[in-house]
N, C-alpha and C positions, 0 to 999 in steps of 0.2 A: 356489134351494132346492128348488122343486118338481121341477126337472129331475133333481137328484141323487137325491131320494127315489124318483122313478120308476125311475131306473136301478137303485137298490138292490133295489126290489121286483122288477124284471124279472129281476135276477140270481138272486134267491131262487126265483122261479118256474122259471127255467131249471134250477136245481139240483134242485128237486123233480121236475121232469119227467124229468130225466136219471136220477134214482134210480128213478122208476117204470119207465122204459124198461129200466134195468139189471135190475130184478126180472123183467120180462117176458122179457128176453133169457135170463136164467138158466133160467127155467121152460121157455122154448122149447128151450134147449139140452138140458135133461133129456129133454123129450119127444122131441126129434130123436134123442137117443142111444138111447132105447127103441125108436123106430121102426127105427133102423138095425139094432139087435140082432135085431128080429123079421125084418127083410128078410134079414139074413145067414143066419138059421136056415132061412128058406125057400129061399135059394139053395143051402144045403148039401144040402137034400133034393131039389133040382131035378135034372133029367136031365143037365145040363151039368157033371157032376162028373168030375174027373180029366182033363178035356180042357183045363183052363185057361180060365177064363171071361175073355174079352177085354173088359175095360171100362176102357180107357184107361191102366191101370197096368201095361201089359205083360200077358203071359198067365201068371198064377200058378196053380198047380194046387191045388185045394181038395179 
């Protein structure tokens, strides 16, 4: 009896933790997206325009 109850409680704890994590994850993603946008704008104004910035995705011209 005790064992099963413990398992149930543990499962509920896990679920709560997962949901908390998910919330953090979504917030992090939003923040990361904003950061990316800022960085991209900085890049656009940077001196390496038109030469194709080589950052792993081949050289694409911005």
